[in-house]
N, C-alpha and C positions, 0 to 999 in steps of 0.2 A: 504494500500500500504506500502511495506517495506521501511525503511529509514535507511541507514547506517550512524551513527553519527561519526564525527571525534572526537578525545579526547577533542579538544577545544570547539566544539559545545556542547558536553555533559556537560562540565563545565558551559557553558552559561545556558543550560536548567536547570541543577541542581541548579544553583545560583538563577535564577529567581523564580523557585518553592520554594526555601528556603526563599527568601525575601518576597514572598507573604504570606507565613505561619508565618514568624517571621521577620518583617521588622527591618533591622539593617543599611542597606545602601540605603537611599532614592534616591540616584542618582548613576547611573551606566553608564560608557562609554564603548563602544565596538569598539576597533581599528581594522578595517578590511582592509587588503591589497586589491589591485585591483583584482577582480575576485574571492573573497573569499566566494561568495554565501551568502552575508549578508542578502539579502531579504528572501532567502530560510530559513535561520536560524531563522529569526524573525517569519516567517509564521509557521514554525514547533514549535517554542516556544509558540506561541499563541494557537496552536492546543493542545499541551501538557498541557498548563495551563487550558484550557477549559475542558479537560478531568478530571483534578483533582478538578477544581472549576467551575462547570457548570454556576454559576451566576456571574462569574468574568466580570468586565467591562474593556475592553482593547481598547484604542484609538491609532490609528496610524496616525501621522501627516506627510504628504508627500508633495512634491512640484511639481506643474504642473498637469494639468487635465489629460494628457495622463498617467503619472505615477500613478495618483490616480485610474484611470480606471483599470490599470494592477494590482494594489495592491488590489482593491476590489475583483477582480476575484481570486487572490491568497489566500487572507485571508478568503474569504467566510463570514460565520457568526461568525467567531472566533474573529473578531475585527471590530470596527467602523473606517472606513478610511475617512479622510477628508483632504482637503488642508487648508492652513491658510486663503486663500482668501474666501473659502466657509464659514469658521467660521465667518470671519469678515462680509461677505455679509449677513449672517443670522441675525447678531446683529446690522446691520446698515441699509442697503438698505431695508431689509424686515421689520425691526422694527421701522424705523424712516421715516421722510418725504424726506430723501435723494433720489436723482434720479440719476441713472447711465447713463452716456453719451453714445451715440451710435458711438462716434468717439474716437480714441486712443490718441488724443493730446488735449492740453488746451492752447488757445491763447487769446489775448485781444478781439478777435471777439466773444468769448463765454460769455463775460460779458454783463449783461443787459444794456439797454439804460440809466438806472438811474446812471450809472457810468460816471460822467462828467470829470473825471481826464484826464490828458494829455496822449497821446500815450506812452510817455517815462515812466510815472508813472505806467500805467497799465502793460506794459511789464516787468518792474523791479519788480513789486509786484507779478506777476504770477511766475516769475523766482524764487523769494525768497520763495514763498509758496511751489512750487514744491520741492525745495531743503530741506525745513523744513520737508516735508512729507517723504523724503528719509532718514531723520536723526533719531537718537535714542531719541530725545527730545520730551516731551509732552507739552511744552509751547513755543509758538512762541516768546514771550518776552524773555524768558530765552535763547532760541536758538540764538537770535540776540545779546544778552548781552555776553553770554559765548563764542561765536564764533567771537566776536569783529567785527560784521558786521556794517559798517557805512552806514546808510541810513537816508534820511530826514523824517520828521514826516508825511508828506503826503503819502509817500510810505508805511510806517509802518501802518498807519491808513487804507490804502487800503488793505493791507495784512489781517488785522484783519476782515475787512468787507467781503473779499472773503471767509475767513474761516467760518464766521457766515452764509453767504448766501449758502454755500455748505451744511452745516448741516441742514439748513431750507428748502433746496430743490429749492431755487431760482436760483441756478447755478447747472447745471448737473455736476456730478463728474466723475473722473477717478478711476480706480481700486486702484491706490496708495493713492488717497484721502480718500476713505472709509476705507482702511486699516489703515491709520493714525488715523482716528476717532475711530476705534475699539481699536487701541493701546492706545489712550488717555483714553477712557472710562474704559478699562480693568485696566490700571495702576492706575486710580483714584477710582477703586472699584465701579464704577457706573453700571457695568454689571457683571454677575456671570456665569461662565461656568459650565456645568454639571460635577460633580466629576467623577473621573475614578480611577480604582485600579492601572492600569499600563498605562503610556503614552510612546509610542515608537516614536522616532524622527529619521528620516533618513537624510543622507547627512549633518550631524551635523558639519562637518569641514568648512562649508560655510553657516553660519547662518546670516541672516540680523539682524540688531539690534532690529527690531520690533519682529522678530521671537524669538530671545533670551528673549525679555521682556515677550512674551506670555508664553514661557516655564516656566519662573519664576513664573508667575501668575496662570498657569494651575493647578487646584486642582487634584492632583494625589498622591497616596500613594508611588508609585515607578515610577521614570522617567528613561528611558533607551535611551541614545543617541548613535547612531551608525553612523560610517563613516570611512573614511580613512584620518587620520590626515595629510598625506603627499599629499593629493589631494586638499588642500586648495588654489585654484587658482583664486578665485574671490575677493581677498582682495582689488583690485583696485575699486571694487564697494562698498566698505565699509563693507564687510562681516567680521564676527568674527569666530574664530575656537574654538568650544566647548572644545576641548582637552586642550586648553590654558586657557579658562576662568573657567574651572572646574578641576583644577589640582589635587584636593583632592578627586575626585570621585573614587569609586571603578572601576578599569580598567581591562577589560577582552580583550582577543585578538583572532583574526582569522588570522593566518599567512600562511595558505595553500591556494594557488590560484587554482581554478578548471578551470581556463581559459588558463593559459600559460603552455607550456611544461616545464619539469624540466630544460632543457638547457636554455630556455628563462628566467626562474625564476632565475637561477644563474647569468645570465647577468644583469638582473634588480637589483638583490641584490648587485652585485659588484658595479654597478653605484651608487646606493643610499648610501651604507655603506662607499664608498670612498669619498663621497662629503657631502651631507646634512643630512643623517640619519644613523649615525654610528652603531646604535643598531638594524637596521631593519632586520627582518627575512622574507625571501620571498621564499616559497617552491612551486614549480610547481607540476602538476599532469600528469600522463601518459595518453595520449589521445588514443582513440580507432580508430580514423580515422584522418589522417593528410593531406588529400587531400585539395587543395586550391579551395574553392568555392566563396570566397569573398575577395576583396582587397580594400585597402585604401591608399590614399596619404595624409599625414598630414603636414601642414605648421605651421610656427609661426605667420605669418601675412596674412592679407587679400590681400596685394599686391602680395605676393608670390603665393597665391591661384589663383588670377586673371591671373597671368602669366602662371600658369599651365593650366588653362581653355583655354587660347588662343592657347597654344601649342597643346592641345588635339583637339581643333576645327580645327586647320590647318591640323592635321594628320587624321582627321575624326574618332578619337577614342571616343567611347561612355563613358559618365561619369554620375554620379549622385551626388547630394549634400546632406549633412546631413539635416535631416528633420527640425532641429532647425535653420538651416542657414537662415538668413534674407538677401535676395538678396539686397534690398534697402540699408540696413546698410553696407553691404560688399563693395558696390560700391560708397557709399556716398561721400567719400573723393575725389577719382579721378574724379568723375563726377562734383563735385564742382570746381575742378581745371580746368576742360575742359570748364565749363561755364564761368569761369573768363577770360581765354585767348581768348574765343570767343566773349567777350564783352556782355554776357547775364547777366541779373539781378540774384542775389542770394537770394533764398527764405529761406535758412537755416541760422539763425543769427550767429552761431559760425564760419561760413565760409565767412562772408561778408568782412572780411579783405582781402581775395583773390581778390575781386572785386576792392577794393581801391588800392591794390598793382599793379594790372594789369593796372589800370587807370594811376598811376604814371609812369609806364613803357611806356605806349603809348604816354604820353606827353613829354617824354625825348628822344631827338634825340641821346644824348650821350649813354644812355642805349641801344638804338636800335643798335648802332654800336658795342657795347661791348658783348652783350649776347641776348639770347632768353627770351621771357616773362616768361617761366617756370623756366629758370635758375635764373632769378631775384627773382621770388617768393621763390625758394629754398634758395637763399641767405638770404632773409628776414626772413626765418623760419628755419635757419640752426640748431636751438636747438631742433627741433622736428623731430625725426627719422621717424615717421609715414608719415609726409608730404613728407620728402625726398624719402621714399620708393614709395609712390604713384606717385610722379613726375617721378621717374626712370621708373616705369611701363609705363607711358604715353610716355616717351622718347623712350623706347624700342619697343613699339608696336603701337604708334601713337594714337591720340584721337579716330579715327575711330575704331581701333582695340579694344580699351577699351569699346567703346559703343556697338560694335558688340558682345563682350564677355558678356556684361550686358544683352543684349537681349537674347543671347543664354542661359545664366544662368537661366533666368526666364522660358525658355522653358524646361530646364533640371530639374527644381525643383521637378517635379512630376515623373521624370524618375526613374525607379528602376533597370536599367541596367548599367553595366560597373563599373569602379573603383569609389569608394566613395571619394569625395574631401571634406576636412574639415580642419579647423585650430585646433590646439591642444585644444583650449577652447571648440569648438563645437564637438570635438571627444569624450569628456567625456561621459561615459555611453555606448559607442559603443564597439562592439566585432567583429573583423575581422580575417579571417584565415591568411592573409598576410598584412603587413603594411610597407609602404616605408616612411621613414623620410625625409622631405625636407631639403635642404642645410641650409635654414635660421634657422631651428630649431637647427641644429648642431652648427651654428654660434653663436646662442644666449647663449650657455653655454661654448663655447670654451675658452674664456678668464677666466671664473670662474674656470674651470677644470685646466687650466694652473696655476692659483694661488695655487690650492691645491697641484700640483706637486712640487711646490717650498717650500710650507709651509704646512705640514700635519695637523697642528692645526688651519688652517685658518678658520675664522668664516665669513660666507657670510653675506652681507648686506641683508636687507629685500627684496630689489628688486632682488638681485641675488638668494635668497632663492626661490622667486616666479618663477624665470626662471627654476631653477632646478626641482621644483615640477611640472612645466608644461611639462618639458621633460619626467619626470617619467610618467605622465598621457599619453603622446603620445606613449611611448614605451610599455606600458602595454595594448594597444588596440589589440595587435597581439596575436593570439593563437599559431600558429605554425612557422610562418616565419616573421622575422624582418629584413628589408633591409635598408642599408645606415644609420644605427644608429651608428655613429662614436664612441660615448662614452658609448655604451652598448653592 
């Protein structure tokens, strides 16, 4: 099948072929703008490399089982595709006495009867252990010391016991647990991965610390990390940007987007270069068909998304949700608030303070005369915008309206008709013919853009930088039509 290379793609192909024959740069990063066909570029690179070197060993590390399935179909026999969890599973669950739990959470109820510690100790120990598993540390003791975590000796001892019992199989583990065990064993050279000639890593702008550690330890002559440095939007989860941690790597670029029209490309480039990415080059491509067959509505927050669902339900307009949208998580906060004002017990620990605040309100005649229970809870949490937004949704649509929206959302999860609803975070990876940007997304960057208008050399804070990148992700989901994007 014929393949027309862009000049930048040809540079990438030639560079990889050259490095395999004569290694000079063991680490290469490829900065690819949204829609730059980076996967196609990697697939074609693997094909060309296999043509020149039939015995070459190429590994492609991808994230998520769905993405892995697509990648396996695309690469065929030219590369070995695996997820990080598959690698970890093979070296822990399959090779050790460890047992994978059939539930997705870990609570004190999953501890054996031999644990005689108090309820408080068990809960605190499990919370600390789970936090450790999400960290870049390989030692619990060092994690506690370096992070200045104050705990008593009983909790610390219980954490160590939980860790040992998970490794021995006495306690069934979660995916994050065996991944941490794999991370530790790899870091301490207690397991060895099969060597590779080339290791390809996708989405390298959002690497978990554990993934970064695996990349460091993975035995490969050449490591190629690919991603969009300006789509690093999961920093709040503790991810790291490979373009920042490997600044001296040989950097190649893909600056032509095969997704957006030239006109949209110019709009995106203008937004980025005038704010957080002054040197960005974003070139669109001429489409053969601009008919609108798919549409999306993208919000900044779950609260805004819920409001849109309610509006569409009231008008009888069909909609669908992003496949990665977790309905329970989306509605978790407003449902917790509704339980609190209804006097029901709270089963999620981080929201139990709502129950206490509601109880204080109910006992106070003075508060009853001054405000509603939700208004009181809002006042007690006025430093948390997410809580304020969730409360506003309930006030605007009533508790019943939110509960009805929740039930409707569950019914719509498998629907493939109508407008796609998603937040900017869950829109990542999506491509739609037409995208409408919600007002709350415009609001999230308005103050930042205003600062730039007054001071051209303004340097955004880390939080502001995240918001600008998130806006960039949202506006680059559209192929032909971008609506209500005030700043693009």
